[in-house]
N, C-alpha and C positions, 0 to 999 in steps of 0.2 A: 786231353789236350789235342787240339787239332794240329795238323802237320805244319801249317804256316807259323803258328805260334811257337811250336817246338824249334823250328828253324831260326826264328827271330831270337829266341832265348839262347840258342846255341851260338849264334854269331856274336853275342855279347861276351862270351868267354874268351879271354885273351891273356897273354903274359903280363902286359902292363897292369891290368887290374889285379891279377893274382899277386904280383910283386907288391902293389900298394897294400893289399889286405894282409900280406905276410910281413910287411915292413922290411922288404929286401930291395936293395938298389938294383934296378933293372939293367943298367949298363954293366955293372959288375957281374951280374948273373950271366948276361949274354957273352961277356968276354972271359968267363970262367975265372973271375977274380974274387969269388966269394967262397964261403965254407960249404962243405957237403951238407951240413945241417940246414943252411939257408936254401940250397937247391931242393932239398927234400921238402921243406916248408912250402915252397912254390908249387912243386909237383902235387903235394897233397891238397893244396887249395884248388888247383885246376881239376883234380879228380873229384873233389867235393862238389864243385860247381857242375860238373858233368853228371854226377850221381843225382844231384838235385833235379835234373831234367826228367828223371825217371820216377820221381815220387809223385803219385797221383794226388791231386788236390781238387777240392770242390770250388764252386764259384766264389766263395768267401775266403779262399786261400787256406782252408783247413785241410790237413792231411787226412786222406781217406785210408781206412784199413780194411783188409780183406777179413771177413768174418767167416770162419769155417765152423758151422754148427751142425 
């Protein structure tokens, strides 16, 4: 992945989208009026999106694997 593409994908990671995917109310999260379980869900979603930036993919969006033979 080229640098600019990485930066563009990184900029799409935000709390709003993580809350949507985790089905957690963003306002309650930011005002600490939600459960620890919901906070953990949002954190894990953000971490998952960041980890996805480091997975090498080919031009057809298939995951590439290192083959050590």
